[in-house]
C-alpha positions in Angstrom: 76.1 30.6 30.1 78.3 32.2 27.4 78.0 30.4 24.1 80.3 31.2 21.2 81.3 30.2 17.7 84.8 28.9 17.4 87.0 30.0 14.5 87.0 27.1 12.1 87.5 26.6 8.4 83.7 26.8 8.0 83.6 30.1 9.8 86.4 31.5 7.7 84.2 30.7 4.7 81.5 32.9 6.2 79.2 29.9 7.1 76.8 30.9 9.8 76.8 27.8 12.0 74.6 27.0 15.0 75.9 28.0 18.5 78.7 25.9 20.0 80.0 25.1 23.5 83.5 26.0 24.5 86.2 24.0 22.7 89.9 23.2 23.2 92.7 23.4 20.7 93.2 20.3 18.5 90.6 18.1 20.1 87.8 20.6 19.7 84.8 19.3 21.7 85.9 15.7 22.2 86.4 16.4 25.9 82.6 16.8 26.2 81.9 13.3 24.9 81.7 10.3 27.3 81.2 6.6 26.7 77.5 7.0 26.4 77.6 9.4 23.5 73.8 10.0 23.3 73.7 11.0 27.0 76.7 13.3 26.5 75.0 15.0 23.6 71.7 15.2 25.6 73.5 17.0 28.4 75.1 19.4 26.0 71.8 20.2 24.4 70.1 20.7 27.8 72.8 23.2 28.6 73.4 25.0 25.3 70.1 24.5 23.3 68.5 22.0 21.0 70.5 23.0 18.0 74.3 23.2 18.4 77.4 22.4 16.4 80.6 20.7 17.6 84.1 20.2 16.2 85.2 16.7 17.0 89.0 16.7 16.6 91.4 18.6 14.4 90.4 19.5 10.8 87.0 17.7 11.1 83.8 18.8 9.4 81.1 20.5 11.5 78.9 18.1 13.5 75.3 19.4 14.0 73.4 18.1 17.0 69.6 18.2 16.9 67.5 17.3 19.9 63.8 18.2 19.2 61.3 16.7 16.8 60.6 20.1 15.1 64.3 20.6 14.3 64.6 16.9 13.2 61.8 17.5 10.7 63.3 20.8 9.5 66.6 19.1 8.8 65.4 15.8 7.4 62.1 16.2 5.7 63.0 18.9 3.0 66.6 17.8 2.9 66.1 14.0 2.9 68.2 13.5 -0.3 71.0 15.8 0.9 71.2 14.0 4.2 71.0 10.5 2.7 74.7 9.8 3.3 76.3 8.0 6.3 79.5 8.5 8.2 82.5 6.2 7.7 85.0 5.4 10.4 88.2 3.3 10.3 86.3 0.5 12.0 83.2 0.7 9.8 85.3 0.8 6.6 87.4 -2.2 7.6 84.8 -4.5 9.1 82.3 -3.9 6.2 85.0 -4.4 3.5 84.2 -0.8 2.4 81.1 -2.3 0.8 78.4 -2.3 3.4 74.8 -1.4 2.4 74.1 0.5 5.6 77.0 2.8 5.2 77.2 2.9 1.4 76.8 6.3 -0.3 73.4 7.0 -1.8 73.8 5.8 -5.4 73.1 2.9 -7.8 74.5 0.2 -5.5 72.6 1.4 -2.4 69.4 1.7 -4.4 69.8 -1.8 -5.8 70.3 -3.5 -2.4 67.5 -1.4 -0.9 65.1 -2.6 -3.6 66.3 -6.2 -3.2 65.8 -6.1 0.6 62.5 -4.4 0.7 60.7 -6.1 -2.2 62.2 -9.6 -1.9 64.0 -10.4 1.3 61.9 -8.3 3.7 58.8 -7.9 1.5 55.4 -9.0 2.8 55.4 -12.1 0.7 58.8 -13.3 2.0 57.9 -12.4 5.6 54.9 -14.6 5.2 57.1 -17.5 3.9 59.2 -17.3 7.1 56.2 -17.1 9.5 56.8 -20.8 10.4 60.4 -20.0 11.4 59.3 -17.1 13.7 56.5 -19.2 15.2 58.7 -22.2 15.8 61.4 -20.0 17.5 59.0 -18.2 19.8 57.3 -21.4 20.8 60.6 -23.1 21.5 61.5 -20.2 23.8 58.1 -20.5 25.6 58.7 -24.3 26.0 62.2 -23.7 27.4 60.9 -21.1 29.9 58.2 -23.5 30.9 60.8 -26.0 31.9 62.7 -23.4 33.8 59.5 -22.3 35.6 58.6 -25.8 36.6 62.1 -26.3 38.0 62.0 -22.8 39.7 65.3 -22.0 37.9 66.5 -18.6 36.8 66.9 -17.7 33.2 69.1 -15.1 31.5 66.6 -13.4 29.2 69.4 -11.2 27.7 70.9 -14.4 26.2 67.7 -16.1 25.4 66.2 -13.1 23.5 69.4 -12.5 21.6 69.5 -16.2 20.7 65.9 -16.1 19.5 66.3 -13.1 17.2 69.7 -14.5 16.0 68.0 -17.8 15.1 65.2 -16.1 13.2 67.5 -13.8 11.2 70.1 -16.6 10.6 67.5 -18.8 9.1 66.0 -16.0 7.0 69.5 -15.0 5.7 71.5 -18.2 5.5 69.2 -21.1 6.6 71.4 -21.8 9.7 70.4 -22.2 13.3 72.5 -22.5 16.4 72.4 -26.0 18.0 74.7 -28.3 19.8 76.3 -29.5 16.6 76.3 -26.2 14.7 77.8 -23.1 16.4 77.9 -20.9 13.3 74.9 -18.9 14.5 76.4 -18.7 18.0 79.6 -17.3 16.5 77.6 -14.8 14.4 75.7 -13.6 17.5 79.0 -12.9 19.3 80.4 -11.1 16.3 77.3 -8.9 16.1 77.6 -7.7 19.7 81.3 -6.9 19.1 80.4 -5.0 15.9 77.7 -2.9 17.4 79.9 -2.0 20.4 82.9 -0.9 18.3 80.8 1.0 15.7 79.4 3.2 18.5 82.7 4.0 20.2 84.9 7.0 19.6 88.2 6.1 18.1 90.7 9.0 18.6 92.3 8.1 15.2 89.1 9.0 13.4 89.3 12.6 14.7 92.9 13.5 15.5 94.9 13.3 12.2 98.3 12.6 13.8 96.9 9.6 15.7 95.8 7.7 12.6 98.9 5.6 12.5 99.1 5.1 16.3 96.7 2.6 17.7 96.4 4.3 21.1 93.2 2.6 22.2 93.8 -0.8 20.6 90.9 -0.1 18.1 92.8 -1.3 15.1 93.7 -4.6 16.8 90.0 -5.1 17.8 88.4 -4.3 14.5 90.9 -6.4 12.5 90.2 -9.4 14.8 86.4 -8.9 14.4 86.8 -8.8 10.6 89.1 -11.9 10.6 86.6 -13.9 12.6 83.6 -12.8 10.5 85.4 -13.5 7.2 86.3 -17.0 8.3 82.7 -17.7 9.3 81.1 -16.2 6.1 83.6 -17.7 3.7 82.9 -21.2 5.1 79.1 -20.6 4.8 79.3 -19.2 1.3 81.6 -22.1 0.1 79.1 -24.7 1.5 76.2 -22.9 -0.1 77.9 -22.7 -3.5 78.5 -26.4 -3.4 74.9 -27.0 -2.5 73.7 -24.8 -5.3 75.8 -26.7 -7.8 74.4 -30.0 -6.7 70.9 -28.6 -6.7 71.3 -27.1 -10.2 72.5 -30.4 -11.5 69.3 -32.1 -10.3 66.8 -29.3 -10.9 67.1 -26.8 -13.7 65.2 -23.6 -13.6 64.4 -23.6 -9.8 62.4 -20.5 -8.9 63.1 -18.2 -6.0 60.4 -19.6 -3.7 61.7 -19.8 -0.2 65.1 -18.4 -1.0 67.1 -16.9 1.8 69.1 -13.7 1.5 72.4 -15.6 0.7 70.7 -17.3 -2.3 69.3 -14.0 -3.5 72.8 -12.4 -3.4 74.5 -15.4 -5.0 72.0 -15.2 -7.8 73.1 -11.6 -8.4 76.8 -12.5 -8.2 76.4 -15.3 -10.8 74.1 -13.3 -13.1 76.2 -11.8 -15.9 73.3 -9.5 -16.9 72.6 -8.3 -13.4 71.7 -4.6 -13.0 74.6 -4.2 -10.5 77.8 -6.1 -10.4 78.6 -7.3 -6.9 81.6 -9.1 -5.4 82.0 -11.7 -2.6 82.8 -8.8 -0.3 79.5 -7.1 -1.1 77.8 -10.3 0.0 79.7 -10.6 3.2 79.1 -6.9 4.0 75.3 -7.1 3.3 74.9 -10.2 5.4 76.6 -8.4 8.3 74.4 -5.4 7.8 71.3 -7.4 8.3 72.7 -9.4 11.2 73.4 -6.2 13.0 70.1 -4.6 12.1 67.9 -7.6 12.7 69.5 -9.4 15.7 70.9 -7.0 18.3 68.3 -4.2 17.9 65.3 -6.4 18.2 66.6 -8.3 21.1 67.5 -5.1 22.9 63.9 -3.8 22.4 62.4 -7.0 23.8 64.7 -6.9 26.8 64.0 -3.3 27.7 60.3 -3.9 27.3 60.3 -6.9 29.6 62.4 -5.0 32.1 60.0 -2.1 32.1 57.0 -4.4 32.5 58.7 -6.0 35.6 59.3 -2.6 37.1 55.7 -1.5 36.3 53.3 -4.2 37.5 50.2 -2.2 36.9 51.1 -1.9 33.2 51.9 -5.6 33.1 48.5 -6.5 34.6 46.6 -4.3 32.2 48.4 -6.0 29.3 47.6 -9.4 30.7 43.9 -8.5 31.0 43.8 -7.4 27.3 45.4 -10.7 26.2 43.1 -12.8 28.3 40.1 -11.0 26.9 41.1 -11.0 23.2 43.0 -14.3 22.9 41.9 -16.3 26.0 43.7 -19.3 27.4 43.0 -22.0 24.7 45.9 -21.0 22.4 49.1 -19.0 22.2 49.1 -15.5 20.9 49.8 -15.3 17.1 51.1 -12.5 14.9 47.6 -12.1 13.4 46.4 -11.0 16.9 48.5 -7.9 17.0 45.9 -5.5 15.4 43.4 -6.5 18.1 45.9 -5.8 21.0 46.2 -2.0 21.0 47.7 -1.9 24.5 50.5 -4.3 23.5 51.2 -2.0 20.5 51.3 1.0 22.9 53.7 -0.9 25.2 56.1 -1.4 22.3 55.9 2.2 21.3 56.5 3.4 24.8 59.5 1.1 25.1 60.9 2.4 21.8 60.3 6.0 23.0 62.4 5.5 26.2 64.8 3.0 24.8 65.4 3.4 21.1 67.8 0.5 20.2 69.9 2.9 18.1 69.8 6.2 20.0 71.4 8.5 17.4 70.2 9.0 13.8 73.5 9.9 12.0 73.6 11.4 8.5 76.2 13.2 6.4 75.3 16.1 4.2 76.2 16.0 0.5 75.6 19.7 -0.3 75.6 22.9 1.6 72.1 23.7 2.9 70.4 26.4 5.0 68.3 25.4 7.9 66.7 27.7 10.4 68.9 30.5 9.1 72.1 28.6 9.6 74.5 27.4 6.8 75.3 23.7 7.1 78.4 23.0 4.9 78.7 20.0 2.6 80.3 17.1 4.5 78.8 18.1 7.8 77.7 15.3 10.1 74.1 15.5 11.5 73.3 13.7 14.8 69.6 13.6 15.6 69.4 12.5 19.2 66.4 10.2 19.2 67.0 9.2 22.8 66.9 12.8 23.9 63.8 13.6 21.8 61.9 10.7 23.6 62.7 12.3 27.0 62.0 15.9 26.2 59.3 17.3 28.6 58.2 19.9 26.0 56.8 17.0 23.9 56.0 14.3 26.4 54.2 14.5 29.8 56.3 12.9 32.6 58.8 11.7 30.0 60.7 9.4 32.3 57.6 7.5 33.3 56.8 4.3 31.5 53.2 5.0 30.5 51.9 3.2 27.4 48.5 4.8 27.9 49.9 8.0 26.5 49.7 6.3 23.0 46.0 5.6 23.4 45.1 9.2 24.1 43.7 11.7 21.6 46.5 13.3 19.7 49.0 10.6 20.4 47.2 7.5 19.2 48.2 8.2 15.6 51.9 8.5 16.3 53.7 5.7 14.5 57.3 4.3 14.6 57.9 4.1 10.8 59.3 7.5 10.3 56.3 9.7 9.8 56.1 11.0 13.4 59.3 13.0 14.3 58.6 12.6 18.0 59.2 8.9 17.6 62.0 7.8 15.2 63.4 4.5 16.4 63.7 3.2 12.9 64.8 6.5 11.3 63.0 8.3 8.5 63.2 8.9 4.8 65.4 7.0 2.3 67.8 5.7 5.0 65.1 4.4 7.3 65.4 0.8 8.5 64.1 -1.6 5.9 63.4 -4.2 8.5 60.9 -2.3 10.5 58.0 -4.6 9.6 59.9 -7.7 10.7 61.0 -6.1 14.0 57.5 -4.9 14.9 56.0 -8.4 14.1 58.5 -10.1 16.3 58.2 -7.6 19.1 54.4 -7.7 19.3 53.9 -11.4 19.3 56.8 -12.2 21.6 56.0 -9.6 24.3 52.4 -10.7 24.2 53.4 -14.4 24.5 55.7 -13.7 27.5 52.9 -11.8 29.2 50.3 -14.5 28.4 52.2 -17.4 29.7 54.4 -16.3 32.7 54.6 -14.3 35.8 58.0 -12.5 36.0 60.0 -12.2 39.1 63.5 -11.0 39.9 65.8 -11.8 42.9 64.5 -10.4 46.2 61.7 -8.6 44.3 64.2 -5.8 43.6 63.6 -2.9 41.1 65.7 -3.6 38.0 68.7 -1.6 37.2 68.0 0.5 34.0 71.5 1.7 33.3 72.8 1.5 29.7 75.8 0.3 27.9 77.5 2.3 25.2 77.9 1.5 21.5 76.0 1.8 18.2 73.1 0.1 20.0 72.1 0.7 23.7 71.6 -2.5 25.6 71.1 -2.7 29.3 74.2 -2.4 31.4 73.6 -5.7 33.1 72.0 -8.9 31.9 68.3 -9.4 32.6 68.0 -12.5 34.9 64.5 -13.5 35.8 62.6 -16.3 37.6 59.6 -17.1 35.4 56.6 -18.9 36.9 53.7 -20.3 35.0 50.4 -18.5 35.0 47.4 -20.5 36.2 46.0 -20.7 32.6 49.3 -21.6 30.9 48.8 -25.4 31.1 45.6 -25.1 29.0 47.6 -23.5 26.2 49.8 -26.6 25.7 47.0 -29.2 25.8 
């Protein structure tokens, strides 16, 4: 297949860019991109090679597509600082008030919020403080599933898992929980799904300059409505919290930060005249949204894909069950502290993240011109590392489409981690812009998957093989909801005595 370089502004400046597929006038390579962007890029890389460049729209910067772990390491490890910037779209800029932590440029504000989140909000000490919240939520889900099992009723696990992760993150961030009388967390959950969907879609106005003032796809209407709903919700929560803080301050001077949620931590910064960084109300709203998106949807998606794979692979499920029965037994429920003693459960989570990374594309923006593999990557270029494609590459994984957790227990693969050091497996990114919530996500995934295996048999209608198609968006949930018929295992009643 003939591969050529199109004439672009970068080429005119004598930049030697990676090879490129055929393009069209004005739209460039947009015609190659379908609703499932990661799959479209995977197909292009399969056809044209693991390192290509695209021109998405008129006058856009080069977009570099990387689809192997070796190339990902070549781009990201020595150039971590240069590729520590994120893309901005019209939807992202509007919904995040132009002040979001996840999409903020690398600088003092980003460093401050990163430090606040990793050392205080998501630090080991604070995660320990919220252990009771996570334990209560997982046990409430088990209790609900037990009732469903006894009644032989179906349960929509897509909804239940999203509700669980939403409740955990909502309580950690704002001390709210969805219930019959309080639908704030329910509203937040719905907003998060809308945000992740629109953030991952291609808006023509972001790429074709003369379309910026014409809302051809209805994008502007959608993202303005999402922002309006979110702003109403957060403003109400913040006002109530400020009133609570005033009353608390009047009663108790000098209260320390023990047990503070993220909203309290951010309000402390807002009210501190000597704070290292001055933030606004919009910064608070944007940061809360960042953590909702990062901590709710992605974890629920990982849990759902994992359960679906286990249902489709009964031998894997039985092996995991045997490990739990041996290590934990049937006298108590699995706890977070059991995770280090359950290597097969850990391998199951890794295998699920390999096949189904919740965010399939690691997207960065270059700040300076760099040379990688002999190619000149201009400043302002977008870098797309296709994590989804890397996880399915037969050059790096034996039988890559097979769900086989044992691969992570074999010599040579047992040391692969998910925290950004192994470029074959980057579900949480790597370097400065890696996900700060990785420890929370892994804790939740290990204990909940183990608990669902420990307590229940999992059946689907007519014993069918589950559909494993994907939806598009920033995250990649299953195309259809996971509806199951749980049944109690013989040892389950002993757990609740």
